[in-house]
N, C-alpha and C positions, 0 to 999 in steps of 0.2 A: 044771926049776925052773918053778914056777907063775907064770903071768902076773899082774901086779899091775894090777887094774882101778882106774881113777880114778873117783871118785864124780861123778855128773852135776852140772853147774853149776846151782845153784838160783837164783842171781842173776846172770844173764849181764851181762858188762861188756864194754866196748870200743866202737869207733866204729860198729859195725854194729847197736848197740842204742840205743834211745831210752828214757831214764828217765822214767817217768810219776809214780811215787811210790815210797816205800820198798818194795823187793822187787817192784816192778811195772815191767817193761820190755817193749818191743815192738821188732821189727826196724825199722830206719829205712827199708828199701827198700819198705815198704808205703805205699800212698796210698789215699785215698777210703774206700770201704766196707770194703775189706780191712783198712786200718789201724784203722778204727772197731771192727770185729769182733775184731781181734787184741787191742786194748786191753781190750775187754769180757771176752774169754777170760782175759786176765791177771788182771783184777779178780775174775772168777768163781772163780778158783783160791783166792782168799783169803776167799771168802764161805762161810757155813755152808750145809749141804745144803738147808735149807728156803728159802733166799733165791732170789728170782727178779727179773730186771730188769722194771721196770714203767714207767708214765708215758710221758713223751716218749722216753725211752731205748728202751723196748719198741716204741713206735710207729715209731721209726726202724728197728729190727731187722725189724719186720713189713713195712717198705717203704711205710708210709702217707705221704700228703702232710703235711708238717710246716708249722705256721703261721709258721715262721721258722727261722733257724739255731740249732742247739742246742750248737754247739761250746763256748760259754762256760759252759754249764750243767753242774752235777754229773750223774753217772749216778744214775738213780732206781732204788731197790731196795726190795722188800717182803719181809718174812720173818715167819714165824710165831713165836709165843711157845713154842718147843720147849725143854724142859728140857735144860740142858747146852749150848745154843747161845748164844754170846756175840755181841752186836751189835757189829760192827767200827766203830771211830770213825776215819773217814778224811775228809779235806777234800773229796776228789773224789767222794764218795758221799753221797747223801741217802737214808737208810734209814728206813723206817717199819715199825712192828711191828703185827701183826694177830693176833687170837685164833687164826686158822688161816691157813696160807699160801694166797695166792690161787691159783686154778686156773691151771695153766701147761702149756706145750708146749715142745718143744725145737726151736729154729731155729738152723741153722748151728752146732750144738754148744752153744748157750747156753740156759740155763733162762730162759724168757720168759713173762710173764703172757699169758693168752689175749687175743685182740683185745678181747673184751667187758670183761675186767678192766682191760685197758690203757686203754680209753676211760673207764671209771669212775674210774680213778686220775687221768686228765687232767681229768675233769669237776670234780675237787676244786680245781683251780688255774687252769684256763683260762676265758676268757670265752666267750660264746655263739658268736661267729663262728669262733673257732679250733676249738671243739669240733665245730661243724657241718662244718668242713673235714676234720677227722679222720674223722668219721662217714661223710661222703660217700666218702672214700677207701676206708674199710673195705668199704663196700657196692659201690662201683664196681669195685675191684680184686678183689672176691669173696674177701676174707680171712675174711669171716663174713657171715651173713645178719642181717636185722633181728630175727629171733626169737632168735638167739644173743646179740645186744646186749641185747634186752629181758630175757632170762633172767639176765643179770648184774646187772640193776638190782634189787637186793633191797630189801625194805622196810627203812627206817631206815638205809640205807647212805649214808655221806657221799658227796655228788656225784650221788646217784640222781636228784633232781629236775632238775638241770641236764642230765644225760644223757638223761632222758626228753624234755625239751624239744628237745634237739638231734636226737634220733631222729625226733621229729615233723616237724622241718624238713628232715631229710636226704633226699637223692634220689640213687639209684644211677646215674641217667643223667648226672650231672655228670662231666665228663671231665678236669677239672683243678681245682687249688685256686683259680685266678683265676675260673673259671666259677662256682664256689661263692660266691666273694666277690660277684660281679655278681648272682647269683640272690638272695643274702642282702640286698643293697642294695635290689633290687626288692621283696622281701618287706617290708622295713622301710618302704618308701615306699607300700606297698599296691598295687603294680603287678603284675598277673598275668604270669607268665613260664613258658614251657615249656623245660626244659633240652634 
């Protein structure tokens, strides 16, 4: 007699799973970065192929210094206008459509905007100080170079002027977000400082 195979559980249930949204669950035993990445992996399963994580979500995946906690924020996603792909409508996702999907890389199994594209997406919504913190982190942690960031600043792209200004103020010698804040304060006051 042939063995009857049970189908895989598509929506795991039980005390060992934490419900995020309809059809999105993660194991409860995960904490910190592991829990964050597991939640994003669960969301990615429901996103179309052209979708990539971007903005502050991508900045967290890349390990950049964040201007503050992002736990209460939705996950930021960008996707292209590809025929046949439907934009998911979920409360926990903030999805933007682009004529073409942003340049992306794979980090920990997740489709993520490149660091340059990530900074450009953040430049659309963050103030100058927060943007300089992210840019300093990208340069100091060697996630990309200044030339990589400059190449993502296209003509007439939203956020480009703000990112151009942040790049001019950025310094790879900064070793923490608080050092960047202090250096930025000195800059505003017109006091010369060497990181």
